[in-house]
N, C-alpha and C positions, 0 to 999 in steps of 0.2 A: 504493500499499499503506501503511495505517494503522498505525503500531507500536504497540506494548503501553504507550510514553510518550509516545503522543499525536504524535509527530512523524509526519511522510508522507514518503515516497520513491517516486520513480517505478521501475517494473520496470525499463525503460529505463538507470536508471542505476546498475544494479546493477552489479556488477565483470563486465569481462568472463570470457569462458571458459562451462563447462556451466552452464545454471541449477541453483540448487539443486533437488534430487532432490524436495523434497515438492510443488513447485508446477508446475503449467500456466502457462509461459510463452507468450502467444500466444492468439488465439481459443478460448475453451472452448466452441466448437459446430462443427461438421462435415458436410459433405454431399459428394457427386459432381456434376459437371457436367459434361457432354459426355464421359462417363466418365472423369473426370481428377479427384482427389481435391482438396477444398479447402484442405488443407496446401501443395499445390504452385501453386494459383491465386491464393490470396489474395495471396501473396509480390510478386506482379506486377500485381496489380491497382492504380488509383488509391485513394489512402486519406486522408481525413480525421477526425479526432477533434473532438468539443466536451463541452462540459461546463457546466451550471447546478445552481445551488442550487434545490431545489423548495420545501423550506422548512428549520427548523432544525436538521432531523433528517436530511433526505434529499437526496443529491446524485444526479443523474442524468448520465451519460454516455452520449453516442452514438458509433458506431463506423460508419464507411461505407466501402464497399468498391465500386468501378464496374469492370466489366468493359468497356473502351472497344469491343470488338469488336463484343460481342452487346447492348450497354447494361444488362445483369443489375446491379442496385445490390442489395448486400445490408447492411442496416443492423443493427446489434445495439444496441437500447436497452436500458441496465443502469440500476441504482437500486443505490447502498450506502447504509447506515443507520450514522449515526455513534453512535446509542444500543445497537445489538446490531451483533455481529459476522456481518450478514447482507448478501448480495447478490444481486440478482435480475436477470434478464433475460430480454428477449424478441427473436428474431431476425426480421426483415420480409425478402420477396423480391419487388423489384419489376423488372417487366420495362420500361426505358424507351427501348429500341429500336422499330424498325417492324417488325418480325419477330418470329415465335414464336422462344421461347430452345431452345437445344439441351434436353434432357432434364436436368431436375435431381431427383436421388434422393437415396436414404438419409440424409434431412436427421436427424442430431443434434443436438435442441437444447442437449444437455449431450454433450460429449465431453473426459474430464478425467482425469488420470492422478496418483494418490494412492501414496506410499510409505511405509512404517513402520521402525519400528527392528527389529534382528534379534530380539529378543524377543517373543513373543506373536506374535498373527495376526489377520488382520480381522476380524470380524463384524459380520453384517448382520443388523440389528433391523428388522422389517416386519411390517405388519398384516393378517391379513384382513381382505376387504370384506363388504359387507351381502347376504348369500346367503339371506335368511329363512331362519337356522339358528341352533341354541341356541350355535353358534361364533361367530356374526358377531363382527368385530373382536377375533378372537385374536392375542396377541402372538405373534408368529413368531422364531425365530433362526437364521440360517444361518450355519455357519462356511466362511470362504472360502479353502480350502486352497491350497496353490501348483495351477495349472493348472486349479481350478475354474473353473465359468462358468455362471452362474446368470442365467437370464433369465426375467422379469418381464411378462406381459402383460396387459392390459386385458382385452381378448379378445370385448367384446361392443359396444364402443361407449356403454356406461354405464360412467364414468368409474372407479368403485370399487365396483361390485358384485362383485369377486371378490377384488382387492387394494388396499388404500387406495393412492392414489399419491405416498404418504410412506416416506421410509427414512432410518435413523440407521447410517451405517458407522463402525462404533466400531475403534480400532486403539489399541495401549498407550499410555495417558495421553491419550488425543486422539481426534478425530475429525469429522464432519461431518454433519448433517443435510442431505439432498436432499428437495425436494419439485416437484411437476410440476401447473401448474394447465393442465389439459387436460380439458374435459367431451367428450372422444371417445375415440378408441381408442387406448392409448399401450402402449410398449416400453420396458424397463428391464434393460440389461445389465451384470451385474457379471463381468469377467473377470481372474483372477489370474494372472500371469506364474509364472516359475518361481522367479524372484527375490521381492523384497519389495515389488513392483508391483501394484497394482489399478487397472484400467483400467475407468471408470464412462460408461456411454454411455446416454441416453435423449431420448426424442422420438416423434413420431407413428409409429405403427407402419409404416405403409406409404405411402410416397412416392415417387413415378415419373411426374413431369409435366412438361410444357412449361409455360411462360406464354405467355398471349396479349399482346400489345401494349398498356400502361396496365394491365396486370392484376398486381396484389401480393396475398401471400398472408402467414402468419404461423405462426412453429412456437410450439408449448408454451411456456408462462411457465415457467421455473428458477428456483428460488429453494437458496441453499446458505447454510447456518448452520455457522459452524466452531465449535468448542470445544475446551476442554483439561478434563482430570477425567474423570469417570465418566460415562458415557451415559444416566443416570436423571437426572442433576442438569440435562444439558443438553434434555433434555425440557423442562422447566421453564422455561428460558430461551427455546424454541420458544414454549410455550404463552404468555409473556408478551409476545413480538412478534406472535402471534397477534393477543392482546388490543388491545396498544397499535397496530398497524398495519395490521390487517386484517380485525376483525369489522365490520359495517357499523354506520355510525351514524346512522341516519334521525332526521332533526331535529339532527343534532349530537350524541346521545346513544347510548351503549354500550347493546344491547338487555338491557332488566331480565329478570330471572328472573320468569316469569309461569306462571300458573295457569288453564287453560282447561277449558272442559268440551264435550266432544263427545257428541251423543244417538244415536250410530250404533247403539249397544247396544240401544237401543229402536227406532228408527227402519228399521233394516237398513241402514246406512249412512245415505243421505238418500231412499231410495227410496220410503218409505212417509211423507215427512214433507211436513207444508203448514204452512200460518201457524200455525192453532191449536194443533197437538201441537208444534211448537217454543217457542212463549209458554207451553204450559202445561209444560213441560219446564223451560225456564228459569227459571219463576216456581218450582218446587220445588226448585231449588237454592238460590232465594233465601228461600223459606221456613225451608229448612233453615239458611241464614245460613252458607254456604258462600261464603267470600270470593273471587270469581271477578274475572280480570282480562279475560277472553274469552268467546264464544260461538264454537263454532267448528261450522261446515258443511260437511259434506266430501262426497265423489262423492256424484252423483245430483237435484242441486236443477235441473237441465236435462231437457228431454223425454226419457227414458230407456227409451222401448218395451220393450224385453226385461230390460234391466238397467243397471247405473252405469257398464259398460263400453262403451255405445255413445254414445263423446267425438264431438264433430264440430258440433254444435248449442249454441252459446253464448250461452243467453239463459232466464231462469228458465221454467219448467215452467209455462206459463199454466194449467192445470187444478187445480194444487196452490198456485199461488203469486200467487192473480190480481192481486194489487198489488205484485208482484214482491218479491225479496229483502229490498226498504227498509222493508218495514211490520216484520220482524223485526230487520233491524239498527237502526232509530231506536227499536223498544221496548229492547233491548239499552242504546242509547248514552242512553236516558231513565234507566236502572238503574245507569248508571256503567261498562257493559261495551263494551269493543269487539267487531270482529267478524274472524272469519277464514272466509274462503271459498276450497274446493279448485276447482282449474282443471288440467285434462291437454291445453294446445292441440297436441301436437306429435304425438299420436294420434288416429286420424282413422277414425271406422268409417263400412262402409257404410250408406248410407239417410240420413245426417245431413247438415245444410245445406251444411256444406264438403266434403262428398263429393260430394254434387249439383252444387253450383252451381259449384265452382273445381277439376274434376279437375287443371285444369295450374298449378295449386301442390303438389300431391300427389306424392309417388314410394312405390312401393311394387306389389304385384301384387293385381289386381281379385280381389275375394271375400277377403281380408283385411284387416287395418286396415293404414290406410296413415299415411305421415310428411307432416306440414305442413312443406314444405321450407323452412326458414329462412335457406337459403341465396339464395332468392328474393325480391328485393327487396320486390318486390308484396307475397308473402305475410306478410312480418315487419311493413311499414308497417301493412298491413290487421289485423294483431294488435293493434298498438301503437295504432291508433285505437279498435277494437271495446273490448280490455278496456280500455284508458281511459275510456269512456263507462260500461261496467259499472261500475268502482270509483266513480265518482263518481254514476251516477244511483241504483247499489244500497246507497249506502255503506258501502261494503269497506275495513276497516282493515291488514287483513294478508292479502297475496296467496300463497297455496300452491299452487306449483306441482309436479306429480307428473309421472311419464315411466314407463310400466309396459310397455314392448318393447324389445329390441334394434335400434338402428339399423343397426348396421353392415353386415350383409348388403344391405341397401335402399341404404345408400349407396354399396358398392363395386360392386353390380349398377349402378349409375348412371353409372359411371365409362368412359370408352373407354381401352383399352391405353397410349394417352400421357397420359392426366391421373388416373393413380391417387392418390387421394386428394383430390380438388379438392372433390369432393361434401361430404366429412366436413368438410374447412377452411370450407366455405362457411357449411354448418347450424352448425358451433361459431361461427363468427363472427358470424352472423346473432341465433342465441341471445343470447350476450352483448350484442350492441346492442342487441335488443330489451329486456332487462333494463334496461341503462343508460340508455335511452330512458323507460320506465316512471320509475326513479329519479331523472331528471331533471326530468319532469311531474310526479311525487309526492314533494317531499322527506323528508316522513315517511314515506311507505309502507314498511311491512316485507315483505321477502320470503322464502319458506318454501320451501328445495329439498327434494325427495324425488323418489323413484325407485325406487320398490317398498320403500319405506325409505331406507337410507343409500346408494342405487348411485350418487350424484352429488356428491361431497362434496372434489372437487379445490380448488387454492387459489385457481383465478379464481371459481368457484362461489361457494365461501365468503367473498369479498368483496364479495359483492353480497347472500347470504342466509345462514340461519340453517336447519340440520337438525330442525326441530321433531318428526320422526317418523324417529328414527334407524333403524330397523329393521323390517320388516314381521313379524319373530319379538318377539311380546310376553307380559309376564303372566308365565310361567314364571321362578319367584322368583330359582331358580340362575343361569339364562342371565341373568337383568336385573342380577344381580350381577358376572358376568363382562362383558356388554357395558359396563356402566359402567366396569369397570378397564380396558378395552383402548383404547377410543373415547377415554375423557378424556387419554390421554396425547398425544392430537394434536390433538383438535377440543373448545376449551374450552368451547363452548356446544350443547348437543343437547337433544332433548326425545324423550319416549315415553308411553304410557298408563297409567292407573292404573285396573283395575278392582274392588279390592276395598278394603275400610276397615282391615282388620286390621294392626296394626303390621307384622310382619315382610313381609308383600306389600306394602304400601305404601313403606316404606324400600327394599326392593329395586327398587322403581321408580324412586324420587327422582332427580330431574334438574333442572338449570337452568331447563328448560321442562316442565312436567309437563300432561297433560291427562286428565282424569277422564272415565272412562267407565260411570258406576253408573247403574243403574236407579234413578232417582228416584223412580219411582211407587210402589216398593215404600215401606211404612212403619214395616217391623219391621226396617231395616237400623240398625247403632248408627251414629247420625248425632253422638252425641256421640265417638265415636273418630275418626269421618272428620274433624270440627271439629278434633280435637286434633291430628290427623295436619298437615293443613293448615295449622294454627297454628304449629308445629313446622317444617313445611318452609318456611315463611315466614320463621321466625327464623334459618337457618342456610343460605337459598339464596345467600346475598351470598359465602358460603365457597366456592362453585363457581367464582370466580373467582380462587380463588387458586393456588399451587403444588400440584402433585399429586403424591403419594407412593401406588405397593400397598404394603402390609403385610404381605402374602401372596402366595405363588407363584399363578398361575393355573392353575385346578384346577376341571374339571367336576365331580368326585366331590359326592355328598349326604351323607359322612360328615365332613365339613372344616368349616372355619371359613375366614371371609372377610373383611376389612378393607382400607379404605383411608381415607386422610387429605389433608384440603386445609387448607393453610397459608399465611396471610397474614404473611410475615415482617416488614414494614413495619410493621402495627398489632400483632403479637403475638398473634395470633389465630386460631382456627381448629376445625378440628370431625376427628372419627375416626367413621367409619361401621363400625358390624362386625355379623357375621351368623354364627349358630352354626346351619348348615344340619341337615334334620332326621335324618340319619344319625348325628350327633357324636353319640357316647359321654361327652365332654368337656365339664363345665359353667366352666372356668376357663380362661383364656388370658394371654399377655402380647406386647404388640404394639411394637416399638421405634419410635419415632416419628423424623422426618425434618426437619432443617431450623428446630430451636430454638437458642435460647441456652444454653449450657450452667450458665451460671451465676444465670440469671435463675429465680426461682419463676412457676409457673403454676397459675391457678385452675382445676380442672376440673370439669364439671357434666354428669351424665347427667339426659338430659332428662326420663327417666320417675323420677329420683326428688328428692328434696328435699335443698336443701343443697349444698356442694360441698366438696373437697379440695385441698391444694395439694401439686404436688412440682415437682423441681426439674428444669428442660432436661436436665442431665445423668444424672438418672434416670429422665426419659421416653424418651431417647434409646439408652440404655445397658443398665438393666435393663429399660425397657419398660411401656408403660401395663397396668396388670393389668385384666380385664373379665372379670365372671363373669355367666353368662346360665343361668340355672334353666331355662327354657323350650325347648322343642325341637318345632319350629325356634322361634328367637329372635333379635332384632337389637336394637342400641341404639346411640344416637348419643351421643356424647362431645363437648361442646364445650369450647374451653381459652381462657383470655387470660391474658396476660402482666402478674403484677402487680407485681414489682419485678425493673426491669432490670438489666443487668450494669451493676456499679459503673464 
């Protein structure tokens, strides 16, 4: 235990007697083995503990338990962070015996008890997942009264399609953030007792299996971040930890804000695309002086037969791309742009190369899309080799991976009664190993995670990839504002599409990663507005890495205002995005800002107006930022910069 004053204390050195009720002393995970609970078994097993410093901020602890009778080894690998109040762990189970183990079941990667003071109550803050709906990423709040039992399940095998696998449990004056890293099916249960306790259990939803000799499996990754104070402030500590220790850094750098163009609005995704029209559309963006970073080629560049959904032959269509995608990516590179190319390797349609040539690698029913089973080493090793060649041969800079069907029924249908959960574990670990090998071979490779939008945004995935397409629900302005307000609490880097050039629509869609989907064949569009919006986005995009504060409550109504703030306290600057929705009768509003220095003065600039004005941090936080929007609907972006620090 690291105390607030910096001193450390071993839990074993705490005074004898009952442990403090606010702590779980002992393994923070649980399981049943041979029909006995781990709370009984682990006390009798061989145990050893080791630790090592990983770097200046992280220390690894390994707890190892061994059952001498059956040879089962349980290894908990934990990491604590010196710069954040955060700890994480993953539990591994290995059969080091010569016979199959008894049944291992009900594995809870997290099993912990929390206690509150008599006043107040536990409140669970959680978030809806990505279901292609206008309420994707809606913040949810559940009050956990005595005897409450709240169970949340992924339910499809796509980890965040129903709810995000991130939770903030708040109780008076403090709380804990809980995150799961598991790109599969998970369950989390929050059980209140009759007193002041809350038990939290989380892990893979179904585990009931024996382990074969030499076999090893793992649990979901668990991360806990403790806090004191208000829950919204804790979300910014979480965002900072995500940026500091989790966002992938290809080439050693954080992912930069990026502006891409995707021609699907013209080419029906990529089904009507060929080398000629790709270059022509790219040239139109350049002719209009749109400052792009990436040229994005989405689904349909392979032989498509009846549609883009016929995935499983991963080669450029020779009829439309006789010189491959390389002719287009080289052309983009010559213009200073990089390339993004879409893949969906796990879903295999009938009549494709994988379906016909390697049925032994596939799971599922005949006549339906099948799953390329990444739990089969031959399958994911082939995928690594094949995709690696495509990345090199076709000049692909950004690998975009989608996943458009639910794997859970396929996983479970493949399990025997005494092996339930194994197929899922094997596929999940193969999927992560596949990406890790791509990243090893291509240190500068960027990866985009997409699963019908944001259906695969768990912590393990987000350590390897960023979600450039946060939801398949796009363009509707009110929904876009709300999706930003929800996702930004948990995921600092995300993207979406922009298909209109007017300021209200463009600003409703603005993200750290934006993709333009404009029909640039049209000469009558307001390209001056588009250039101005792109320039403004570029000027404020770095603020998306700052602390985030929603300034208005989540609301789907068209007759309200919406506002949120991104703040960088270290540099004393930030921005506020404000929207007057189309049905609002009000032309003016005030918004109380957060995170400023009370005694400092701030220069405020409306991006649509000349000049600036100054207000103190105290005025901005107490009286609020005054905003006037006469247009209905209308949107403004106000930036601020500290000009007079606190004496």
